[in-house]
Structure formats: structure tokens, C-alpha cells
C-alpha positions as CSV (number, residue, x, y, z in Angstrom):
1,X,-27.5,6.5,46.4
2,X,-31.4,5.7,46.5
3,X,-32.4,2.1,46.4
4,X,-33.8,1.4,43.0
5,X,-35.2,-2.1,42.4
6,X,-36.2,-1.5,38.6
7,X,-32.9,0.1,37.4
8,X,-33.7,-1.2,33.9
9,X,-37.2,0.0,33.5
10,X,-36.7,3.3,34.9
11,X,-33.0,4.4,34.8
12,X,-34.0,8.1,34.8
13,X,-35.3,7.5,38.4
14,X,-31.8,6.6,39.6
15,X,-30.6,9.7,37.8
16,X,-33.2,12.1,39.3
17,X,-32.8,10.6,42.7
18,X,-29.1,11.0,42.7
19,X,-29.5,14.5,41.5
20,X,-31.9,15.5,44.1
21,X,-29.7,14.3,46.9
22,X,-26.8,16.3,45.7
23,X,-27.2,18.8,42.8
24,X,-24.5,21.3,43.9
25,X,-21.5,19.3,42.7
26,X,-20.5,16.8,40.1
27,X,-20.3,14.0,42.5
28,X,-23.8,12.9,41.8
29,X,-22.9,12.4,38.1
30,X,-20.0,10.0,38.9
31,X,-22.2,8.1,41.3
32,X,-24.8,7.4,38.6
33,X,-22.4,6.1,36.1
34,X,-20.6,4.0,38.9
35,X,-24.1,2.6,40.1
36,X,-24.9,1.4,36.4
37,X,-21.4,0.1,35.8
38,X,-21.6,-2.0,39.1
39,X,-25.1,-3.2,38.2
40,X,-23.9,-4.4,34.8
41,X,-20.9,-6.2,36.3
42,X,-23.3,-8.7,38.1
43,X,-23.1,-12.2,36.5
44,X,-25.7,-12.2,33.5
45,X,-26.8,-8.7,34.2
46,X,-26.0,-7.4,30.6
47,X,-28.1,-10.2,29.2
48,X,-31.1,-8.8,31.0
49,X,-30.9,-5.5,29.2
50,X,-33.0,-5.4,26.0
51,X,-30.8,-4.9,22.9
52,X,-31.7,-2.7,19.8
53,X,-30.0,-5.3,17.7
54,X,-32.7,-8.0,18.8
55,X,-35.8,-6.3,19.5
56,X,-37.9,-4.0,17.4
57,X,-37.8,-0.4,18.4
58,X,-41.6,-0.2,18.9
59,X,-41.4,-3.0,21.4
60,X,-38.9,-1.2,23.7
61,X,-40.2,1.0,26.5
62,X,-39.3,4.5,26.1
63,X,-36.8,6.0,28.8
64,X,-35.5,2.4,29.8
65,X,-32.1,1.0,29.8
66,X,-31.1,-0.5,26.4
67,X,-27.9,-1.7,24.8
68,X,-26.7,-1.4,21.2
69,X,-23.8,-3.3,19.5
70,X,-22.6,-0.9,17.1
71,X,-19.8,0.9,14.9
72,X,-19.1,4.5,15.2
73,X,-19.8,5.6,11.7
74,X,-19.7,9.3,12.0
75,X,-18.9,12.0,14.9
76,X,-21.0,15.2,14.9
77,X,-20.0,18.4,16.4
78,X,-20.4,19.0,20.0
79,X,-23.8,20.3,21.2
80,X,-25.1,22.3,24.1
81,X,-28.0,21.5,26.4
82,X,-29.5,22.3,29.5
83,X,-27.6,20.3,32.2
84,X,-29.5,22.1,35.1
85,X,-32.8,24.0,34.7
86,X,-35.5,25.5,36.9
87,X,-39.3,25.1,36.2
88,X,-42.0,27.3,37.6
89,X,-45.4,26.3,38.9
90,X,-47.6,29.0,37.3
91,X,-50.2,28.5,40.1
92,X,-47.9,28.7,43.3
93,X,-44.7,30.5,41.6
94,X,-42.7,27.7,43.4
95,X,-39.5,26.7,41.6
96,X,-38.1,23.3,41.3
97,X,-34.6,22.7,40.2
98,X,-34.4,19.7,37.6
99,X,-31.8,17.5,35.9
100,X,-31.5,17.7,32.1
101,X,-28.9,15.1,31.5
102,X,-29.9,12.0,29.7
103,X,-32.8,13.6,28.3
104,X,-34.0,15.3,25.0
105,X,-36.8,17.1,26.2
106,X,-37.3,18.8,29.7
107,X,-39.9,17.6,32.2
108,X,-43.5,19.3,31.7
109,X,-43.5,22.6,33.2
110,X,-42.6,26.4,32.3
111,X,-38.9,26.7,32.2
112,X,-37.3,29.7,33.8
113,X,-34.8,30.7,31.0
114,X,-33.3,33.3,33.3
115,X,-32.6,31.4,36.3
116,X,-29.2,31.9,37.8
117,X,-29.4,28.2,38.8
118,X,-29.4,27.1,35.1
119,X,-26.3,25.2,33.9
120,X,-25.3,24.8,30.2
121,X,-23.6,21.7,29.6
122,X,-22.0,20.0,26.5
123,X,-22.1,16.5,25.0
124,X,-21.0,14.8,21.9
125,X,-23.1,12.9,19.3
126,X,-22.0,9.7,17.5
127,X,-23.9,8.3,14.7
128,X,-23.8,4.6,15.2
129,X,-24.8,1.7,12.8
130,X,-24.8,-1.9,13.3
131,X,-21.6,-3.6,12.8
132,X,-21.3,-3.7,9.0
133,X,-21.3,-7.2,7.6
134,X,-22.1,-9.0,10.9
135,X,-22.7,-12.7,10.2
136,X,-26.3,-14.1,10.6
137,X,-25.1,-16.7,13.1
138,X,-23.8,-13.8,15.3
139,X,-27.2,-12.1,15.3
140,X,-28.9,-15.5,16.0
141,X,-26.8,-16.4,18.9
142,X,-26.9,-13.0,20.5
143,X,-30.6,-13.1,20.1
144,X,-30.8,-16.5,21.8
145,X,-28.4,-15.4,24.7
146,X,-30.6,-12.5,25.5
147,X,-33.1,-12.8,28.4
148,X,-36.4,-11.0,28.9
149,X,-36.9,-8.8,31.9
150,X,-40.6,-8.8,33.2
151,X,-40.5,-5.3,34.2
152,X,-39.4,-4.1,30.7
153,X,-41.7,-6.2,28.8
154,X,-43.3,-3.2,27.0
155,X,-46.3,-3.9,24.8
156,X,-47.2,-1.1,22.6
157,X,-50.9,0.0,21.6
158,X,-50.2,-1.5,18.2
159,X,-48.0,-4.3,17.1
160,X,-46.1,-2.2,14.6
161,X,-46.2,1.6,14.6
162,X,-46.4,3.0,11.0
163,X,-44.7,6.3,10.3
164,X,-48.0,7.9,9.4
165,X,-49.4,7.2,12.8
166,X,-46.4,9.1,14.3
167,X,-48.3,12.1,13.5
168,X,-51.1,11.1,15.7
169,X,-48.6,10.6,18.6
170,X,-47.1,13.8,18.1
171,X,-50.4,15.5,18.2
172,X,-51.2,13.7,21.6
173,X,-47.8,14.9,22.8
174,X,-48.5,18.6,22.0
175,X,-51.9,18.5,23.9
176,X,-50.3,17.1,27.1
177,X,-48.6,20.2,28.6
178,X,-46.2,22.9,27.4
179,X,-43.1,20.8,27.4
180,X,-40.1,22.8,26.4
181,X,-37.4,21.4,24.2
182,X,-34.2,20.5,26.2
183,X,-31.9,22.0,23.6
184,X,-33.7,25.4,23.1
185,X,-31.2,26.8,25.5
186,X,-27.9,27.1,23.3
187,X,-24.9,29.2,23.3
188,X,-25.4,32.2,21.2
189,X,-21.8,32.6,20.4
190,X,-21.4,29.1,18.8
191,X,-21.0,29.1,15.2
192,X,-23.0,25.9,14.6
193,X,-24.9,23.8,17.0
194,X,-26.8,20.6,16.4
195,X,-30.5,20.4,16.8
196,X,-32.8,17.6,18.0
197,X,-35.3,18.3,15.3
198,X,-35.8,16.5,12.1
199,X,-35.8,18.1,8.8
200,X,-38.3,21.0,8.7
201,X,-39.2,20.2,5.1
202,X,-40.1,16.6,5.9
203,X,-42.6,14.9,8.1
204,X,-41.7,11.6,9.4
205,X,-44.2,9.8,7.0
206,X,-42.6,11.6,4.1
207,X,-39.1,11.2,5.0
208,X,-39.4,7.4,6.2
209,X,-39.2,6.3,2.6
210,X,-36.1,8.3,1.4
211,X,-34.1,8.7,4.5
212,X,-30.5,7.6,4.0
213,X,-29.5,5.7,7.2
214,X,-25.9,5.7,5.7
215,X,-25.0,2.1,6.1
216,X,-21.6,1.4,4.9
217,X,-22.8,-2.0,3.2
218,X,-25.8,-2.3,0.6
219,X,-28.6,-4.3,2.0
220,X,-27.8,-3.9,5.7
221,X,-30.8,-4.0,8.0
222,X,-31.1,-2.8,11.7
223,X,-31.5,0.7,13.6
224,X,-28.9,3.4,13.3
225,X,-28.8,5.5,16.4
226,X,-27.6,8.9,17.6
227,X,-25.6,8.2,20.6
228,X,-25.2,11.1,23.2
229,X,-22.0,11.0,24.9
230,X,-21.4,12.9,28.1
231,X,-17.9,12.0,29.1
232,X,-14.7,10.8,27.8
233,X,-15.7,11.1,24.2
234,X,-12.1,11.8,23.3
235,X,-11.3,8.1,23.9
236,X,-13.5,6.9,21.0
237,X,-12.6,6.7,17.3
238,X,-14.4,6.5,14.1
239,X,-15.2,2.8,13.3
240,X,-14.7,1.7,16.7
241,X,-16.8,-1.2,17.8
242,X,-18.8,-0.7,21.0
243,X,-21.7,-2.1,23.1
244,X,-23.3,1.0,24.3
245,X,-25.5,1.0,27.4
246,X,-27.9,4.0,27.8
247,X,-31.3,5.5,28.2
248,X,-33.5,5.2,25.1
249,X,-35.3,8.4,23.7
250,X,-37.8,8.2,21.1
251,X,-39.9,11.2,22.3
252,X,-42.4,12.0,19.7
253,X,-41.5,15.8,20.4
254,X,-38.3,15.2,18.5
255,X,-40.4,14.5,15.4
256,X,-42.9,17.3,16.3
257,X,-40.1,20.0,16.3
258,X,-39.9,19.3,12.4
259,X,-43.3,20.7,11.6
260,X,-44.3,22.9,14.5
261,X,-43.2,26.5,13.5
262,X,-44.1,27.7,17.1
263,X,-41.7,25.1,18.5
264,X,-39.1,26.0,15.9
265,X,-39.1,29.6,17.0
266,X,-37.7,28.5,20.3
267,X,-34.5,27.6,18.6
268,X,-31.4,29.9,19.0
269,X,-31.2,32.4,15.8
270,X,-27.9,30.9,15.2
271,X,-29.5,27.6,14.2
272,X,-30.5,28.9,10.9
273,X,-26.8,28.6,9.9
274,X,-27.7,24.9,9.5
275,X,-28.7,23.8,6.1
276,X,-31.9,21.7,5.5
277,X,-29.7,18.9,4.4
278,X,-27.7,19.1,7.8
279,X,-30.8,19.0,9.8
280,X,-32.1,16.0,7.9
281,X,-28.8,14.3,8.5
282,X,-28.2,15.3,12.1
283,X,-31.8,15.3,13.4
284,X,-33.7,12.3,11.8
285,X,-37.1,11.2,13.2
286,X,-36.8,9.4,16.5
287,X,-39.1,6.7,15.3
288,X,-36.5,5.9,12.5
289,X,-33.2,6.9,14.3
290,X,-33.6,6.7,18.1
291,X,-31.4,8.5,20.7
292,X,-29.5,6.5,23.1
293,X,-28.0,8.6,26.2
294,X,-24.8,6.8,27.0
295,X,-24.4,5.7,30.6
296,X,-21.7,3.3,29.8
297,X,-19.8,1.9,26.7
298,X,-17.8,-1.3,26.4
299,X,-15.1,-1.3,23.7
300,X,-15.3,-4.6,21.6
301,X,-12.2,-6.2,20.5
302,X,-14.4,-8.5,18.6
303,X,-18.1,-9.2,18.2
304,X,-18.1,-13.1,18.5
305,X,-20.8,-13.8,21.0
306,X,-19.6,-17.1,22.0
307,X,-16.7,-15.5,23.9
308,X,-16.5,-12.9,26.5
309,X,-16.1,-9.5,25.0
310,X,-12.8,-9.0,26.9
311,X,-10.5,-11.2,28.8
312,X,-9.1,-9.2,31.6
313,X,-9.6,-9.6,35.4
314,X,-12.6,-11.7,35.0
315,X,-11.9,-15.0,36.5
316,X,-14.7,-16.8,34.5
317,X,-13.5,-15.4,31.3
318,X,-10.0,-16.6,32.1
319,X,-11.3,-20.1,32.9
320,X,-13.2,-20.1,29.7
321,X,-10.0,-19.1,27.8
322,X,-7.9,-21.8,29.5
323,X,-10.5,-24.5,28.4
324,X,-10.4,-23.2,24.9
325,X,-6.6,-23.3,24.7
326,X,-6.4,-26.8,25.9
327,X,-8.6,-27.9,23.0
328,X,-7.1,-25.7,20.4
329,X,-4.8,-28.2,18.7
330,X,-7.5,-30.7,18.3
331,X,-10.0,-28.2,17.1
332,X,-7.4,-27.2,14.5
333,X,-6.9,-30.6,13.1
334,X,-10.7,-30.9,12.7
335,X,-10.8,-27.5,11.0
336,X,-8.1,-28.6,8.7
337,X,-9.8,-31.5,7.5
338,X,-13.0,-29.5,7.0
339,X,-11.2,-26.9,4.8
340,X,-9.2,-29.4,2.9
341,X,-12.6,-31.0,1.7
342,X,-13.6,-27.4,0.8
343,X,-10.5,-27.1,-1.3
344,X,-11.0,-30.3,-2.9
345,X,-8.4,-32.2,-1.2
346,X,-5.7,-29.5,-1.1
347,X,-4.4,-29.5,2.3
348,X,-1.8,-26.9,1.7
349,X,-4.3,-24.3,0.6
350,X,-6.4,-25.1,3.8
351,X,-3.2,-24.6,6.0
352,X,-2.9,-21.0,4.4
353,X,-6.4,-20.1,4.8
354,X,-6.4,-20.8,8.5
355,X,-3.2,-18.8,8.9
356,X,-5.1,-16.0,6.9
357,X,-8.2,-16.0,9.0
358,X,-6.2,-15.6,12.3
359,X,-4.0,-12.9,11.0
360,X,-4.4,-9.4,12.5
361,X,-2.4,-6.1,12.5
362,X,-0.7,-6.1,16.1
363,X,1.4,-3.2,15.8
364,X,2.6,-0.4,13.2
365,X,6.2,0.4,12.6
366,X,6.2,3.8,11.0
367,X,3.8,3.1,8.0
368,X,4.3,-0.7,7.9
369,X,1.5,-2.6,9.4
370,X,2.8,-5.6,11.2
371,X,0.8,-8.8,11.2
372,X,-1.3,-8.6,8.0
373,X,-1.5,-11.5,5.8
374,X,-3.4,-10.9,2.7
375,X,-3.9,-14.3,0.9
376,X,-4.5,-14.8,-2.8
377,X,-6.0,-18.1,-3.7
378,X,-5.4,-18.6,-7.3
379,X,-6.6,-21.3,-9.7
380,X,-10.3,-21.0,-8.8
381,X,-12.8,-22.0,-11.5
382,X,-14.6,-19.0,-13.4
383,X,-17.6,-20.8,-14.8
384,X,-18.7,-22.6,-11.6
385,X,-20.3,-21.0,-8.3
386,X,-17.2,-22.2,-6.2
387,X,-16.1,-18.8,-5.2
388,X,-19.7,-17.7,-4.0
389,X,-19.8,-20.9,-2.1
390,X,-16.4,-20.6,-0.6
391,X,-17.5,-17.1,0.6
392,X,-20.6,-18.5,2.3
393,X,-18.5,-21.2,4.0
394,X,-16.1,-18.4,5.4
395,X,-19.1,-16.5,6.3
396,X,-20.3,-19.2,8.7
397,X,-16.8,-19.1,10.3
398,X,-16.1,-15.3,11.1
399,X,-18.2,-12.8,12.8
400,X,-18.1,-10.1,10.2
401,X,-17.4,-10.3,6.3
402,X,-18.3,-8.7,3.1
403,X,-17.8,-10.0,-0.5
404,X,-17.0,-7.8,-3.4
405,X,-17.6,-9.1,-6.8
406,X,-14.8,-7.4,-8.9
407,X,-16.9,-7.1,-12.1
408,X,-16.2,-4.2,-14.3
409,X,-19.7,-2.7,-13.4
410,X,-19.0,-2.8,-9.8
411,X,-15.7,-1.4,-9.9
412,X,-17.0,1.5,-11.9
413,X,-20.2,2.0,-9.9
414,X,-19.4,1.0,-6.3
415,X,-18.7,3.8,-3.6
416,X,-16.0,2.2,-1.6
417,X,-14.3,5.4,-0.1
418,X,-16.2,7.5,2.4
419,X,-16.3,11.0,1.7
420,X,-17.3,14.2,3.5
421,X,-20.6,15.9,2.5
422,X,-20.0,19.5,3.4
423,X,-23.5,20.4,2.7
424,X,-25.1,17.7,5.1
425,X,-22.0,18.0,7.3
426,X,-21.6,14.2,7.4
427,X,-19.3,11.5,6.4
428,X,-21.1,9.5,3.7
429,X,-20.2,5.9,4.1
430,X,-18.5,3.5,1.7
431,X,-18.0,-0.2,1.6
432,X,-14.5,0.1,2.8
433,X,-15.7,1.7,6.1
434,X,-15.5,-1.6,8.1
435,X,-14.8,-2.6,11.7
436,X,-11.6,-4.1,12.8
437,X,-11.2,-7.8,11.7
438,X,-13.7,-7.7,9.1
439,X,-13.0,-10.5,6.5
440,X,-13.1,-9.0,3.0
441,X,-13.6,-11.3,0.1
442,X,-12.5,-10.0,-3.4
443,X,-13.9,-12.2,-6.2
444,X,-11.5,-11.4,-9.0
445,X,-12.8,-14.5,-11.1
446,X,-15.7,-12.1,-12.2
447,X,-13.4,-9.5,-13.8
448,X,-13.8,-9.1,-17.5
449,X,-12.0,-7.1,-20.1
450,X,-13.0,-3.5,-20.3
451,X,-12.3,0.2,-19.5
452,X,-12.0,1.3,-15.8
453,X,-13.5,4.8,-15.5
454,X,-12.2,7.4,-12.9
455,X,-14.4,5.7,-10.2
456,X,-13.0,2.3,-11.0
457,X,-9.4,3.5,-10.9
458,X,-10.1,5.2,-7.6
459,X,-11.7,2.0,-6.2
460,X,-8.7,-0.2,-7.3
461,X,-6.4,2.2,-5.9
462,X,-8.1,2.2,-2.5
463,X,-8.1,-1.7,-2.5
464,X,-4.4,-1.7,-3.1
465,X,-3.8,0.7,-0.3
466,X,-6.0,-1.2,2.1
467,X,-4.2,-4.4,1.3
468,X,-0.5,-2.9,1.4
469,X,-0.8,-0.4,4.3
470,X,-4.0,-1.3,6.1
471,X,-5.4,2.1,5.7
472,X,-8.1,3.7,3.8
473,X,-7.8,7.4,2.5
474,X,-11.2,9.1,3.1
475,X,-12.2,11.8,0.7
476,X,-12.7,15.2,2.3
477,X,-13.0,17.0,-1.1
478,X,-10.0,19.3,-0.7
479,X,-7.6,16.9,1.0
480,X,-7.6,13.1,1.8
481,X,-7.3,11.7,5.4
482,X,-5.9,8.4,6.5
483,X,-7.8,6.2,8.5
484,X,-5.9,3.1,9.8
485,X,-7.8,-0.3,9.5
486,X,-7.4,-4.0,10.3
487,X,-9.2,-5.9,7.6
488,X,-8.4,-9.5,6.5
489,X,-8.4,-9.5,2.6
490,X,-8.8,-12.8,0.9
491,X,-8.5,-12.6,-3.0
492,X,-9.7,-15.5,-5.1
493,X,-8.7,-15.4,-8.7
494,X,-8.1,-17.7,-11.9
495,X,-4.3,-16.6,-12.4
496,X,-2.4,-14.5,-10.2
497,X,-4.2,-11.4,-8.7
498,X,-4.0,-7.9,-10.1
499,X,-3.9,-6.7,-6.5
500,X,-1.1,-6.8,-4.4
501,X,-1.0,-9.8,-1.7
502,X,1.4,-11.1,0.9
503,X,1.0,-14.6,0.0
504,X,-0.3,-16.4,-3.2
505,X,-1.3,-20.2,-3.0
506,X,-2.4,-21.8,-6.2
507,X,-5.2,-24.2,-5.7
508,X,-4.3,-27.8,-6.6
509,X,-7.6,-29.9,-6.3
510,X,-7.0,-33.7,-5.6
511,X,-10.7,-34.3,-6.1
512,X,-12.9,-33.7,-9.2
513,X,-16.7,-34.2,-8.0
514,X,-19.0,-34.5,-10.8
515,X,-21.3,-31.9,-9.2
516,X,-19.3,-29.4,-7.4
517,X,-22.1,-27.5,-6.0
518,X,-23.7,-30.5,-4.4
519,X,-20.4,-31.6,-3.1
520,X,-19.8,-28.6,-1.3
521,X,-23.3,-28.3,0.3
522,X,-22.8,-31.9,1.5
523,X,-19.5,-31.0,3.1
524,X,-21.3,-28.0,4.8
525,X,-24.3,-29.9,6.0
526,X,-21.9,-32.4,7.7
527,X,-20.7,-30.0,10.1
528,X,-23.0,-29.8,13.2
529,X,-23.8,-26.2,14.6
530,X,-21.7,-27.2,17.8
531,X,-18.7,-28.0,15.6
532,X,-19.0,-24.8,13.8
533,X,-19.2,-22.9,17.1
534,X,-15.8,-24.7,18.0
535,X,-14.4,-23.2,14.7
536,X,-15.7,-19.8,15.5
537,X,-14.2,-19.6,18.9
538,X,-11.0,-21.0,17.7
539,X,-10.4,-18.2,15.1
540,X,-11.3,-15.5,17.6
541,X,-9.0,-16.7,20.4
542,X,-6.1,-17.6,18.1
543,X,-6.1,-14.0,16.7
544,X,-6.0,-12.5,20.1
545,X,-2.9,-14.4,21.5
546,X,0.2,-12.7,22.1
547,X,3.5,-14.0,20.5
548,X,7.2,-13.7,21.0
549,X,10.4,-15.1,19.8
550,X,13.3,-16.0,22.0
551,X,16.9,-15.1,21.7
552,X,17.7,-18.8,21.0
553,X,15.3,-19.3,18.1
554,X,16.2,-15.8,16.6
555,X,19.9,-17.1,16.5
556,X,18.7,-20.3,14.9
557,X,16.6,-18.6,12.3
558,X,19.6,-16.3,11.2
559,X,21.8,-19.3,11.0
560,X,19.1,-21.1,8.8
561,X,19.1,-18.0,6.5
562,X,22.7,-18.0,5.9
563,X,22.8,-21.7,5.4
564,X,19.9,-21.5,2.6
565,X,21.7,-18.6,0.9
566,X,25.2,-20.6,0.7
567,X,24.9,-22.3,-2.4
568,X,22.8,-19.6,-4.3
569,X,22.5,-16.2,-2.7
570,X,19.6,-15.3,-5.0
571,X,17.6,-18.3,-3.9
572,X,16.2,-16.8,-0.8
573,X,15.7,-12.9,-0.4
574,X,15.0,-10.9,2.7
575,X,11.6,-10.6,1.6
576,X,11.3,-14.3,1.7
577,X,12.8,-14.7,5.2
578,X,10.3,-12.1,6.2
579,X,7.3,-14.1,4.9
580,X,8.6,-17.1,6.4
581,X,8.6,-15.5,9.8
582,X,5.2,-14.4,9.3
583,X,4.1,-17.8,8.3
584,X,5.8,-19.1,11.4
585,X,4.4,-16.7,13.6
586,X,0.7,-17.6,12.4
587,X,1.4,-21.3,12.5
588,X,2.6,-21.1,16.1
589,X,-0.6,-19.1,16.8
590,X,-2.8,-21.7,15.1
591,X,-1.5,-24.3,17.4
592,X,-2.2,-22.1,20.6
593,X,1.6,-21.5,21.1
594,X,2.6,-18.0,22.0
595,X,6.4,-18.6,21.2
596,X,8.2,-19.8,18.1
597,X,9.4,-23.5,18.5
598,X,12.0,-25.1,16.2
599,X,9.4,-27.5,15.0
600,X,7.0,-24.8,13.8
601,X,10.0,-23.0,12.4
602,X,10.9,-26.1,10.2
603,X,7.3,-26.6,9.2
604,X,6.9,-23.1,8.1
605,X,9.9,-23.3,5.9
606,X,8.5,-26.4,4.3
607,X,5.2,-24.9,3.7
608,X,6.7,-21.9,2.0
609,X,9.0,-24.2,-0.2
610,X,6.0,-26.3,-1.3
611,X,3.9,-23.0,-2.0
612,X,6.7,-21.4,-4.0
613,X,7.3,-24.6,-5.8
614,X,3.7,-24.9,-6.9
615,X,3.5,-21.2,-7.8
616,X,6.7,-21.6,-10.0
617,X,5.2,-24.8,-11.7
618,X,2.1,-22.8,-12.5
619,X,4.1,-19.8,-14.1
620,X,5.9,-22.5,-16.5
621,X,2.4,-23.9,-17.4
622,X,0.8,-20.7,-18.2
623,X,4.0,-19.1,-19.7
624,X,2.6,-15.6,-19.8
625,X,1.5,-15.2,-16.2
626,X,3.4,-12.5,-14.4
């Protein structure tokens, strides 16, 4: 392996060096991947790699190593490219074998398309977007954790490249040498192959204003990227969270192909089978949707930057986790006090919110998701901005979240379920295309009288399926396809929610501040950022803990159940027992305990009895509440 000092600034140098040493077999490809994996394992090395999440695209050096924290929004069909090709020097007729991997365009020179040494390879393309609903504190902490590498401090000729100026760069690129497009060599027998050219009807300047980046949530910002995957793509799934490390490609030739008819003529004739809409969706201008050629991808179990992404054999991560666990009980006590203030002195509602925020689907038994805990907090005031402020508080605690105001207009107009667009051959996103462990806040206090149309009915049905089965049925026109998910759903409402839930707790305020909005702001401001960071770590760690019940406790629970039903068999049902066991599990995890103790089982029963008693009292008050 060549000794490369600047592996971040010039990763293609590592690739080309390994290829030059041994281009006859596949060993060089494995060495390249292992080389970068080892480099990234060094303490702090990943923070030296510039991130597309933090650094504007025009400040990143083309063909340098970058990283991107993202979610897989769509998976395109595989494409063919020239893995190995031969160039001919027109003056000497000498031939040079070159590597086409991790590139979008070939090196300058005349390509010998008839060379017997040419190798056609296959790669997969993922359309990746920033993690939907990622909290602002996550972005800020990730930005401050990053370090600048002097060798990759790239200063563009202008501070910000306008899309009109891209045309000038394209012209310059055309004048350099007759560079041939890497994907021009295609498999003729393939029915449909993706191009690297943007829409042939739109120049970058024209499409910049109307290009749909297909973000699942409205108002999202950040780059979308086409991630080229060269191996192991079967191990990735739609909606997976990843941190991708790869080579950035923003070659102007990718945009040039859109308007250059001569260059377009290099395409395989079968390329005409692509519609204009498909070309626009699959091959947007690189100045808007850059390409990343993946060298390594790290699956993310969470996107909390305050913790290591995975706790495995990393000794430092294990020490960190051990320290957090030792403080978990004290942090829980402080968190409970904070949330009790938020719930106007209602400590029971605060307890259940903690349990809800650490819940997660840990397994599936047939179609039943185990571990989910959808909470309905009823009794929320309709006329005040209380629910909006409650969401903002939760947003400060969790890495990813989204609020849906369940007004009649939103229900009838919002696209919640992703659908397949066969014309553009892409998956059109919806607001329910979310990453694992996203907190979904449903505000039912805004629901007014009126008629739900067909879209509204579909949206309500989709929310119900998400809550009950932790799945979203994507619309593929002729059929529906189930996509399992793991989303924490919190419903706030005046009365009992119209949607199903695993648990309803009715808010019973002990305080009545004269200015509710001012009170909640004061409570929030009293929390220092260091204290909020403790809460953020607490939720992520508690959610990730394993759990078990000993045979002894199992027997004690069974005996308790029999005893509770002795006087009145109808007083406690099997469903009630199931809920108590869920509460007991989450209660144990909230204290950092991985097994159920007798004390926590007793406390779980007491909490449930208080909650049920409160709910029944509210029914008697309302009379007509279901």
C-alpha cells in the first residue's frame, strides 16, 4: 500500500496507487477499503473529515474525502460503469490502464472502448437526505465537534457559486481536454440504466429554482446526495440512518451532459428508454445534488452527537457508557423535576412522558411490535400555546422529531404516505418517511369539526397503522408495500384521542400560573445547556439498554395477577397485565436497571392504578367521553 500522507485531501491518489501496484485482481480494492477504515479508526480521525452537513458544498474540495450523516430516502436501480479502461496517447500511441472506480468521469485522454482490458462493473445508487426532523442542537453540537484539516481547507474562487455561474465552469471544463464520460460504456442488453447527466431539458440555472429535493418533511434544509455504493449494498435498507465516508464528486461535466448534444450522443441507445422526468430525478445537477462515492458507511443506531455512534469493542465508548449508567438515577430525578414543572406540577404525567421517550421497538412477534409505547396526554388546553411549547421542550431533548398539527386542513392536504412515481421512477417522500426513533408529536387540540376527504381518511388510517403496528404502507399505485418503522408517537388532546394509543394519562395540573407562556419559558431558561445535555444522553442510553425478567420475578408477577383478580375477575384483564409489564420494563430501564426488580414491579402497579383511577374520574366528569 503506498504511503499517503494526505489521505483526506487526495483519496483518489490512494486508489490509483493501489490500482497501479496490483490491477490484475480484486485484492487492491479490498486494500483500499481497509486502508480508509483503519485511518478512520484512529482516535478523532472521523472529526477531521469535512461534513456535508456542516460545510457548504462550494467550500469543499472536489475529489476530497467527505462524510455525510443521512437517511436513505430512495434506492435507484443498479448502473454499469467502466471499472477499468484504457487510454491512448494520440502522439505516441502508448496505452495506459486506468481505474474508473470512485469516479464519475474518466481521466483526460482518448478512451479505447474496444480494449480487451476494459472491465465493466456494477454499482448501486442511493438517494440520501439529511436525517428528517433532526434537532437544531444536534446540528450545532456536530458542527462544534468537527475539526478543520489544513490540507482540505479549500477556498473557492468566489464565496458562493450561483447556479448561473455553473455554466461558465461547464464551458471551461469543455475546453480542457476531450474527457470522456465514465458511464458512456453501458451494457446494451440492460433494459434501463441510470445516467449521470441531468435533465436534458433544463440547464442548472433553470432547474435550480424548481428542482424537488424530495425531503420527507417540509421546510427541511441541507444537501441531498447521490451515494454510489460499490459493495454490500444488499445490507442497506430504505430509511436506514448512515454516516457515509466517501469521495466527493461535483464535476461540472455532470451538468454539462445535460445540454451538450455531442456528449449526449455518447450514451447507449437504450438510454432513450429513460423519460425526461426520470433523468431529472436520477441525474440532477451536481452543484445541487453532489455525488459521494462510498468508501465506508457506518450504520447509525442513533444520531445523538453526545454519544459514540455504537458501543461495541471500543473501550473508550464502554468507559463512557459506564460513567453515564452510574449517574442515570440522579439524572432521572432531575429530569422528573423538570418535566413535572412543564406539566404544571403533575408528576404522574411527567413519569409517563419519561417512559414514552425511552420506549423503542426491540423485537417483533409475528406482526406485533414489542416495546412500543404510544402515549396520549389528554386534558391539554386548546386556547393556549401550551402544546406548541411542549413540543419545543421535547425537541430540545430528542435528536429527531416532527410535529403534526391535526387540523382539518392539514389532514386533507398533507402527503403523509410515500408513493411511487413510475414516470420519474422514484419514491416520492411523505411526512411519515422517518428514521428510527424519531419522536412524532401529534397535536389533536387543533382538530375542528368538518369533513375529512379521501386524503384525510388515508392520512388518519396511516397514523393509526403507524401507532398500532409500527408500519407505514407505501403507495405503489397497484399495491401497497409495508415498511416497518420505530417511531415514538406522542398524542396531545383535550379529551381522549381519536387515534389509538397504548396509554392515556389525563393531565391534572397542580399549578395555575397567570401567564402560562411566560412560566414555561422561565422553566426552560432555568435549564443550563450542560443540564440539557445530561437529559439528551440519558434518553439515548436508557433506550439502548437490554432487558430481561428472571424466573423468580415472573412467578411473582403471575401470583400478583391471580391475587388482583380474586375478588373481581373483571377488574384486571390480560391487556391490563400486558400494559403493566410494559410500564415495569420501561420503569426499570429509566433507572438504568436491565432486569425487573420486585420494587419496580410494585411501583409500576401503583402508577397504573393511579392513572386508571384518574382516567375513570375524568370519564365521570365528562359523561359522554368514550
